[in-house]
ZAMILO-715396 format. One record per atom (N, C-alpha, C): x, y negated, z; residue in three letters; atom name. Coordinates in Angstrom, 1 decimal. Layout:
% ZAMILO-715396
px:py:pz:residuo:atomo
X:Y:Z:ALA:CA
...
This chain:
% ZAMILO-715396
px:py:pz:residuo:atomo
289.2:64.7:132.2:MET:N
288.0:65.2:131.6:MET:CA
287.2:66.5:130.5:MET:C
287.6:66.7:130.1:GLY:N
287.4:68.2:128.9:GLY:CA
287.2:69.2:130.2:GLY:C
287.5:69.3:131.1:ASN:N
286.9:70.0:132.9:ASN:CA
286.3:69.9:133.3:ASN:C
286.0:68.2:133.3:ASP:N
284.7:67.9:134.3:ASP:CA
283.6:67.9:133.1:ASP:C
283.8:67.5:131.6:SER:N
282.4:68.2:131.2:SER:CA
281.7:69.2:131.0:SER:C
283.1:69.9:130.3:LEU:N
282.6:71.8:130.5:LEU:CA
281.8:72.4:131.9:LEU:C
282.0:71.8:133.1:GLN:N
282.1:71.7:134.9:GLN:CA
280.1:71.9:134.8:GLN:C
279.8:69.9:133.9:LYS:N
278.2:70.0:134.1:LYS:CA
277.9:70.7:132.8:LYS:C
277.9:71.4:132.3:ASP:N
277.6:72.1:131.1:ASP:CA
276.8:73.3:131.8:ASP:C
278.6:74.1:132.4:VAL:N
278.2:75.4:133.3:VAL:CA
277.0:75.2:133.8:VAL:C
276.6:74.0:134.9:ASN:N
276.2:73.3:135.8:ASN:CA
274.8:73.5:136.1:ASN:C
274.8:72.5:134.5:GLN:N
273.8:72.3:133.8:GLN:CA
272.5:73.1:133.5:GLN:C
273.2:74.4:132.5:LYS:N
273.1:75.6:132.8:LYS:CA
271.9:76.5:133.5:LYS:C
273.2:76.1:134.7:ASP:N
272.8:77.5:136.3:ASP:CA
271.9:77.0:136.4:ASP:C
271.3:75.3:135.9:SER:N
270.2:74.6:136.8:SER:CA
268.4:75.2:136.0:SER:C
269.6:75.1:134.8:ASN:N
268.2:75.0:134.3:ASN:CA
268.0:76.9:134.3:ASN:C
268.0:77.9:134.5:THR:N
268.3:79.1:134.5:THR:CA
267.2:79.3:135.3:THR:C
266.8:80.2:135.3:SER:N
264.9:81.0:135.8:SER:CA
265.1:82.3:136.2:SER:C
264.9:82.6:137.1:LEU:N
265.5:83.8:137.8:LEU:CA
264.3:84.4:136.6:LEU:C
263.1:84.3:136.4:CYS:N
262.3:85.3:136.3:CYS:CA
263.4:85.4:134.5:CYS:C
262.6:84.4:133.6:ASP:N
263.3:84.5:132.4:ASP:CA
264.6:85.1:132.8:ASP:C
265.7:85.1:133.6:VAL:N
267.1:86.9:133.6:VAL:CA
265.5:87.4:133.6:VAL:C
265.2:87.8:134.6:LEU:N
264.4:89.0:135.0:LEU:CA
263.7:89.4:133.5:LEU:C
263.3:88.8:133.2:LYS:N
261.7:89.5:132.4:LYS:CA
263.7:89.4:130.0:LYS:C
264.3:88.9:131.1:THR:N
265.3:89.9:129.8:THR:CA
265.7:90.6:129.4:THR:C
266.4:90.6:130.3:ASP:N
266.8:91.3:130.8:ASP:CA
266.3:93.3:130.5:ASP:C
265.7:93.4:131.8:THR:N
264.1:94.3:131.5:THR:CA
263.9:94.7:130.8:THR:C
263.0:93.8:129.8:SER:N
262.6:93.8:127.7:SER:CA
264.1:94.2:127.2:SER:C
265.2:94.8:127.3:GLU:N
266.4:94.9:126.4:GLU:CA
266.4:96.0:126.9:GLU:C
266.3:96.1:127.7:ILE:N
267.0:97.0:128.9:ILE:CA
265.3:98.4:128.1:ILE:C
264.5:97.9:128.2:ILE:N
263.7:99.0:128.0:ILE:CA
263.0:98.7:126.2:ILE:C
263.6:98.2:125.0:LYS:N
263.9:98.3:124.2:LYS:CA
265.0:99.3:123.4:LYS:C
266.1:99.2:124.4:LYS:N
267.4:100.2:124.1:LYS:CA
267.1:100.9:124.7:LYS:C
266.0:102.1:125.1:LEU:N
265.0:103.8:125.9:LEU:CA
264.4:103.2:124.4:LEU:C
263.8:103.2:124.3:GLU:N
263.2:102.3:122.8:GLU:CA
263.3:103.4:121.5:GLU:C
264.6:102.3:121.6:SER:N
265.4:102.5:120.0:SER:CA
266.3:103.9:119.8:SER:C
266.0:104.5:121.3:GLN:N
266.8:105.7:121.5:GLN:CA
265.4:106.9:121.1:GLN:C
264.0:106.4:120.9:VAL:N
263.5:108.3:120.8:VAL:CA
263.5:108.2:119.4:VAL:C
263.5:108.0:119.1:PRO:N
264.1:108.9:117.6:PRO:CA
265.2:109.2:117.3:PRO:C
265.8:109.1:117.5:ALA:N
267.1:109.6:117.9:ALA:CA
267.2:110.8:118.6:ALA:C
266.2:110.6:119.3:LEU:N
266.3:112.5:120.7:LEU:CA
265.3:112.5:120.2:LEU:C
264.6:112.4:119.3:PHE:N
263.8:113.1:118.9:PHE:CA
263.9:113.7:117.9:PHE:C
264.7:113.0:117.1:GLN:N
265.8:114.2:115.7:GLN:CA
266.2:115.3:116.5:GLN:C
267.0:114.8:117.2:ASN:N
268.4:115.8:117.6:ASN:CA
266.9:117.0:118.7:ASN:C
266.4:117.2:119.0:TYR:N
264.9:118.0:120.0:TYR:CA
265.1:118.9:118.5:TYR:C
264.3:118.0:117.1:SER:N
264.4:119.0:116.0:SER:CA
264.8:119.9:115.1:SER:C
266.3:119.7:115.0:ASN:N
268.0:118.9:114.9:ASN:CA
268.3:120.2:115.6:ASN:C
268.2:121.2:116.5:LEU:N
268.6:121.5:118.1:LEU:CA
266.8:123.1:117.5:LEU:C
265.4:122.6:117.7:TYR:N
264.9:123.8:117.0:TYR:CA
265.4:124.8:116.2:TYR:C
265.7:123.6:114.6:THR:N
265.5:124.3:114.0:THR:CA
267.0:125.0:113.9:THR:C
268.0:124.7:114.7:GLU:N
269.4:125.4:114.7:GLU:CA
268.7:127.0:115.6:GLU:C
267.5:127.0:116.5:TYR:N
266.9:128.0:117.2:TYR:CA
266.7:129.3:116.2:TYR:C
265.3:128.8:115.3:LEU:N
264.9:129.0:114.5:LEU:CA
265.9:129.7:113.6:LEU:C
266.9:128.8:112.8:HIS:N
267.4:129.2:111.4:HIS:CA
268.7:131.2:112.8:HIS:C
268.6:130.9:113.7:MET:N
269.8:131.8:113.4:MET:CA
268.7:132.7:114.3:MET:C
267.4:132.9:115.7:PHE:N
266.4:134.3:115.5:PHE:CA
266.4:134.8:113.8:PHE:C
265.5:133.6:113.5:ASP:N
265.2:135.1:111.7:ASP:CA
266.6:135.7:111.2:ASP:C
268.1:134.9:111.3:ASP:N
268.5:135.5:111.0:ASP:CA
269.3:137.3:111.4:ASP:C
268.8:136.6:113.3:MET:N
268.8:138.2:113.2:MET:CA
268.3:139.1:114.2:MET:C
267.2:138.6:113.2:PHE:N
266.5:139.3:112.8:PHE:CA
265.6:139.9:112.5:PHE:C
266.5:139.2:111.3:GLY:N
266.8:140.3:109.6:GLY:CA
267.9:140.8:109.1:GLY:C
268.6:140.7:109.8:THR:N
269.8:141.4:110.7:THR:CA
269.5:142.0:111.1:THR:C
268.4:142.6:112.3:CYS:N
268.0:144.0:112.9:CYS:CA
266.9:144.5:112.3:CYS:C
266.7:144.2:110.8:TYR:N
266.0:145.2:110.2:TYR:CA
266.7:146.0:109.4:TYR:C
267.2:145.4:108.8:ILE:N
268.7:146.0:107.9:ILE:CA
268.7:147.3:108.6:ILE:C
269.0:147.0:110.3:SER:N
269.5:147.6:111.0:SER:CA
268.1:148.7:111.3:SER:C
267.7:148.2:111.3:GLU:N
266.3:149.2:111.6:GLU:CA
266.3:150.7:111.4:GLU:C
266.1:149.5:110.5:LYS:N
266.0:151.1:108.7:LYS:CA
267.5:152.3:108.6:LYS:C
268.1:151.5:108.3:GLU:N
269.4:152.0:108.3:GLU:CA
269.4:153.5:109.6:GLU:C
269.2:152.4:110.9:PHE:N
269.8:153.5:112.6:PHE:CA
268.2:154.4:113.0:PHE:C
267.0:153.0:112.8:PHE:N
266.5:153.8:114.2:PHE:CA
265.3:154.7:112.7:PHE:C
265.2:154.1:111.8:ASP:N
264.8:155.6:110.6:ASP:CA
265.2:157.3:111.8:ASP:C
266.4:156.9:111.3:LYS:N
266.5:158.9:111.6:LYS:CA
266.5:158.5:113.2:LYS:C
266.2:158.3:113.9:LEU:N
265.4:158.7:115.4:LEU:CA
264.4:159.3:115.4:LEU:C
263.1:159.4:114.3:ASN:N
261.9:159.8:114.3:ASN:CA
261.5:159.1:115.8:ASN:C
261.5:157.5:116.4:ILE:N
260.8:156.8:117.4:ILE:CA
259.4:157.2:116.8:ILE:C
258.5:157.6:118.0:ASP:N
256.8:157.6:118.0:ASP:CA
257.0:155.5:117.7:ASP:C
255.5:156.0:116.6:PRO:N
254.3:155.2:116.2:PRO:CA
254.6:154.0:117.4:PRO:C
253.8:155.7:118.0:LYS:N
252.7:154.8:119.4:LYS:CA
253.7:153.7:120.3:LYS:C
255.2:153.9:120.4:ILE:N
256.1:153.0:121.3:ILE:CA
256.0:151.9:120.5:ILE:C
256.0:152.1:119.5:LEU:N
256.2:150.6:118.2:LEU:CA
255.4:150.1:118.9:LEU:C
254.2:150.8:119.0:ASN:N
252.9:150.2:118.8:ASN:CA
252.8:148.8:119.7:ASN:C
253.1:149.8:121.3:GLN:N
253.4:149.3:122.7:GLN:CA
254.4:148.2:122.4:GLN:C
255.0:148.0:121.7:ILE:N
256.5:147.4:121.9:ILE:CA
255.8:145.8:121.0:ILE:C
254.2:146.3:120.4:LYS:N
254.1:145.4:119.8:LYS:CA
253.3:144.1:120.2:LYS:C
252.2:145.1:121.3:GLU:N
251.5:144.6:122.1:GLU:CA
252.4:143.9:122.9:GLU:C
252.5:144.0:124.3:ASN:N
253.5:143.7:124.5:ASN:CA
254.5:141.9:123.8:ASN:C
254.8:141.9:123.6:SER:N
255.8:141.1:122.6:SER:CA
254.1:140.2:122.4:SER:C
253.2:140.6:121.6:GLU:N
252.0:139.9:121.5:GLU:CA
251.8:138.9:122.5:GLU:C
251.4:139.7:123.6:SER:N
251.3:139.3:125.3:SER:CA
251.9:138.3:125.7:SER:C
253.3:138.8:125.6:ILE:N
254.9:137.0:125.7:ILE:CA
253.7:136.4:125.0:ILE:C
254.0:136.8:123.5:LYS:N
253.6:135.2:122.6:LYS:CA
252.8:134.6:123.6:LYS:C
251.6:135.5:123.3:LYS:N
250.0:134.1:123.7:LYS:CA
250.8:133.9:124.7:LYS:C
251.3:133.8:125.9:ASN:N
251.1:133.7:127.4:ASN:CA
252.5:132.4:126.8:ASN:C
253.7:132.7:126.4:TYR:N
254.5:131.4:125.8:TYR:CA
253.9:129.6:125.0:TYR:C
252.4:130.6:124.2:LEU:N
251.6:129.5:123.1:LEU:CA
250.7:128.8:124.1:LEU:C
250.7:129.9:125.7:ASN:N
249.6:129.0:126.5:ASN:CA
250.4:128.1:127.0:ASN:C
251.6:128.2:127.5:LEU:N
252.1:127.2:128.3:LEU:CA
253.3:126.6:127.4:LEU:C
253.2:126.4:126.2:ILE:N
253.3:125.4:125.8:ILE:CA
252.2:124.6:126.1:ILE:C
251.0:125.3:125.2:ASP:N
249.6:123.9:125.0:ASP:CA
249.8:122.7:127.0:ASP:C
250.0:124.3:127.9:MET:N
249.2:123.6:128.4:MET:CA
250.3:123.0:129.8:MET:C
251.9:123.0:129.0:ASN:N
252.8:121.8:129.6:ASN:CA
252.7:120.4:128.2:ASN:C
252.6:120.7:127.5:THR:N
251.7:119.8:126.4:THR:CA
251.3:119.1:127.2:THR:C
249.5:119.7:127.1:LYS:N
248.8:118.7:128.2:LYS:CA
249.4:117.7:128.8:LYS:C
250.4:118.2:129.8:TYR:N
250.6:117.8:131.5:TYR:CA
251.6:117.0:131.0:TYR:C
252.4:115.9:130.3:TRP:N
252.3:115.4:129.4:TRP:CA
251.7:113.7:129.2:TRP:C
251.1:115.2:128.5:ASP:N
249.7:114.3:127.7:ASP:CA
249.6:113.4:129.3:ASP:C
248.8:114.1:130.0:ALA:N
247.7:113.7:131.4:ALA:CA
249.1:112.8:132.0:ALA:C
250.3:113.2:132.4:TYR:N
250.8:112.3:133.1:TYR:CA
251.2:111.0:132.1:TYR:C
251.7:111.4:131.5:PHE:N
252.4:109.3:130.8:PHE:CA
250.8:108.6:130.6:PHE:C
249.5:109.2:130.6:LYS:N
248.9:108.5:130.5:LYS:CA
248.1:107.9:132.2:LYS:C
248.9:108.7:132.5:MET:N
248.2:108.0:134.6:MET:CA
249.6:107.3:134.4:MET:C
250.1:107.3:133.8:ARG:N
251.6:106.2:134.3:ARG:CA
251.5:104.9:133.4:ARG:C
250.8:105.3:132.0:ILE:N
249.6:103.8:131.1:ILE:CA
249.4:103.3:131.8:ILE:C
248.0:104.3:132.9:SER:N
246.8:103.2:133.2:SER:CA
247.6:102.7:134.4:SER:C
248.7:103.0:135.4:THR:N
248.6:103.0:136.5:THR:CA
250.2:101.4:136.3:THR:C
250.2:101.6:135.3:ILE:N
251.1:100.3:135.0:ILE:CA
250.3:98.8:134.7:ILE:C
249.1:99.3:133.7:LYS:N
248.0:98.6:133.6:LYS:CA
247.6:98.1:134.8:LYS:C
246.7:98.7:135.3:SER:N
246.8:98.7:136.8:SER:CA
247.5:97.1:137.9:SER:C
248.4:97.6:137.5:PHE:N
249.4:97.2:137.7:PHE:CA
249.6:95.6:137.3:PHE:C
249.5:95.5:135.7:ASP:N
250.0:94.2:136.0:ASP:CA
248.3:93.5:135.6:ASP:C
247.9:94.1:136.2:GLY:N
246.2:93.6:136.4:GLY:CA
246.2:92.7:137.9:GLY:C
247.5:93.6:138.3:LEU:N
246.6:93.3:140.4:LEU:CA
247.7:92.2:140.0:LEU:C
249.8:91.8:139.3:VAL:N
250.4:91.0:139.7:VAL:CA
248.8:89.7:138.6:VAL:C
248.7:89.5:137.8:HIS:N
247.9:88.7:137.5:HIS:CA
246.4:88.1:137.9:HIS:C
245.9:89.0:138.7:THR:N
245.5:88.1:140.0:THR:CA
246.1:87.5:140.6:THR:C
247.3:88.2:141.1:MET:N
247.9:87.9:143.2:MET:CA
248.7:85.7:142.4:MET:C
249.2:86.1:141.1:LEU:N
249.3:84.8:140.4:LEU:CA
248.5:84.0:140.5:LEU:C
247.7:84.0:139.3:GLU:N
246.6:82.8:139.5:GLU:CA
246.3:82.4:140.9:GLU:C
246.2:83.8:142.1:SER:N
245.4:82.8:143.5:SER:CA
246.6:82.3:144.0:SER:C
247.5:82.6:143.9:TYR:N
248.7:82.0:144.4:TYR:CA
249.0:79.9:143.4:TYR:C
248.9:80.7:142.1:ALA:N
248.6:79.2:141.7:ALA:CA
247.5:78.4:141.5:ALA:C
246.5:78.2:142.6:LYS:N
245.4:77.6:142.8:LYS:CA
245.8:77.7:143.9:LYS:C
246.4:78.7:144.9:THR:N
247.0:78.0:146.6:THR:CA
248.1:77.0:146.5:THR:C
248.2:77.1:145.6:LEU:N
249.5:75.8:145.3:LEU:CA
249.3:74.5:144.8:LEU:C
247.8:74.5:143.4:ALA:N
247.2:73.1:143.1:ALA:CA
246.2:72.7:144.4:ALA:C
245.7:73.5:145.5:GLN:N
245.0:73.2:146.3:GLN:CA
246.4:72.5:147.1:GLN:C
247.4:73.6:147.9:PHE:N
247.8:72.5:148.4:PHE:CA
248.4:71.2:147.8:PHE:C
249.0:71.4:146.6:ASP:N
249.4:69.6:145.8:ASP:CA
248.7:68.9:146.3:ASP:C
247.1:68.9:146.0:GLU:N
245.9:68.1:146.0:GLU:CA
246.1:67.9:147.6:GLU:C
246.1:68.6:148.4:SER:N
246.0:67.8:149.8:SER:CA
246.6:66.6:150.1:SER:C
248.2:67.7:149.8:SER:N
250.1:66.4:150.0:SER:CA
249.8:64.9:149.2:SER:C
249.0:65.5:147.5:ASN:N
248.6:63.7:147.3:ASN:CA
247.7:63.3:148.0:ASN:C
246.5:63.4:148.7:LYS:N
245.3:62.8:149.4:LYS:CA
246.0:62.0:150.2:LYS:C
246.7:63.0:151.4:VAL:N
247.9:62.9:152.8:VAL:CA
248.5:61.2:152.4:VAL:C
249.1:61.4:150.9:LYS:N
250.7:60.7:150.1:LYS:CA
249.2:59.4:150.4:LYS:C
248.4:59.6:149.8:ASP:N
247.3:58.1:149.5:ASP:CA
246.9:57.8:150.1:ASP:C
246.1:58.3:152.0:THR:N
246.4:57.9:153.2:THR:CA
247.6:56.9:153.4:THR:C
248.6:57.4:153.3:GLU:N
249.4:57.1:154.8:GLU:CA
250.2:55.4:153.8:GLU:C
248.9:55.6:152.2:MET:N
249.6:53.8:151.6:MET:CA
249.2:53.6:152.4:MET:C
């Protein structure tokens, strides 16, 4: 008898399960899990770039000491150093422009995706309203047929 009542409980739970509820619950859980990971992801990127900055600061700080000890003895023409500076400035500007362009691209990309999702959501609502109206009309027609048969 214990197994029979347990089986009835399982069957009753199964019969009350809605596909929409299952999909909604599981999808929401996945999206919330992804969303909860975002702060850690940003923190990891921040930590990564902090380490890059630290490494380059150390490297170029050491380079400065070596330059004073070694390159000053070579008597490098200041025009060459100025050209290196100009080239470095040009490369830096290109990188900064690429960063700005990349940021704008991803901003536009996410706005477009959000807009697409909102449009699809509107379409789904319209389709469901139409479906509900059709079912209501079908039920109304079915009830009229049943009433005339009686």
